Every structure is written in structure tokens, then in C-alpha cells.
C-alpha positions, 0 to 999 in steps of 0.5 A: 582483454578486460579484467573481469573485476573491473567489469563486475565493478562497472555492472554494480555501479550501474545497478546502484545508479538504477536503484537510485533512479527508482527511488527517485521515481517512487513519489506518491501524489497526495491523492493516490495515498488518499485514494488508497486510504478511502478504498481501505475505509470503504472495505472496512465500512462494507463489513457492517452492510447487508450482504448486497451493499457489502459486496457492491462497496467492496467491488467498488473499493477493489475497482478503485484500487485497480484504477490507482494501480494502473494510474500509478503504473503509468505515471512511474512506469513500473509497479513495486509489490508492497511484499517485496523483500526488505523493510517494505514487507514489514510495513506492508504486513503491518498495514494489512493486519491492522485493516484486518483487525478493523474489518473484524471490528465492523463485522462484529458490529454487523452481528450486534457483538459490539455497537454499530457506530464503532464501524465509522471510527474504524473506517476513519482509522482505516482511511488515515492508516492507508494514507499514512501507511503510504508514506511509510511505505514509500520512505521504507522503499526509498531507504531500501533503494538508496542503501548500498549493495 
């Protein structure tokens, strides 16, 4: 008869091994990070365009995001929600809030509350934030996976 504590310890060790493997598979290519940044920048830029062009650019950005999701899942074999519990949730929420703020600035430019040129640096900031934010999120995920249970 097996000792339940021994079996539990073996299962915990197997779980730790799996977490370590998942952390090793989560390396994003630079072009994936750049693609996410470009999608974010396009959404911010779209807020200052006429309605037709706004919806068109947002649709292209959404399709680009879907493409990156499919390619990433195919490459890694799994997808991890940015809103999973842990430090990655804080990073993801911070990125979303910053993009919403940049979208608001771009929308204010559309209604001539702020100068129209403000949209361009806001979109560039969104691109940089998407690229850099993916790296921060990735490091947070790897750190979460490497923590001992």
C-alpha cells in the first residue's frame, strides 16, 4: 500500500516540473511583441479618424491580434490569459488602463478638445507600451511559474 503523503509529494513534484516547462515555453518573438504594439497603436490612432476609417482600422487591428493569438498558440501549444491570477493580472490591467487613457486622448483630438497632432505621439506611446508591456508581462509570468507551490 502506497503512502498518501508520498503520492502527494510525487504529484507536487510533477506539477512543479510542468510549471518550469511552461515558463520555458513562454518566450515571445520580437515580432510578436511588435505586432501587439502595432495593434495597440492602430486602435489609439483610429480614435481620431472618421467613423468608417475608425471601424476599418480597429477591425484590422483586431484581426492582427487574432492572427498573433493563433500563431502564438500554434507555436507554444497553449495560450495564457493575461488576466490570470498572479502578478500578470496587475501588469495586464495596467497596460489596458494606459491604452484606454491614450484612446481617450486620441478621441479628445477627434472632437477638437486637444490639438489633432496629439494622436501621433499617443499612438507611438501605445506601440512602445505594447512592445515593452509584453516583455514585462512575460517576465511576470515566468516569475509566477518559477515560484514554488
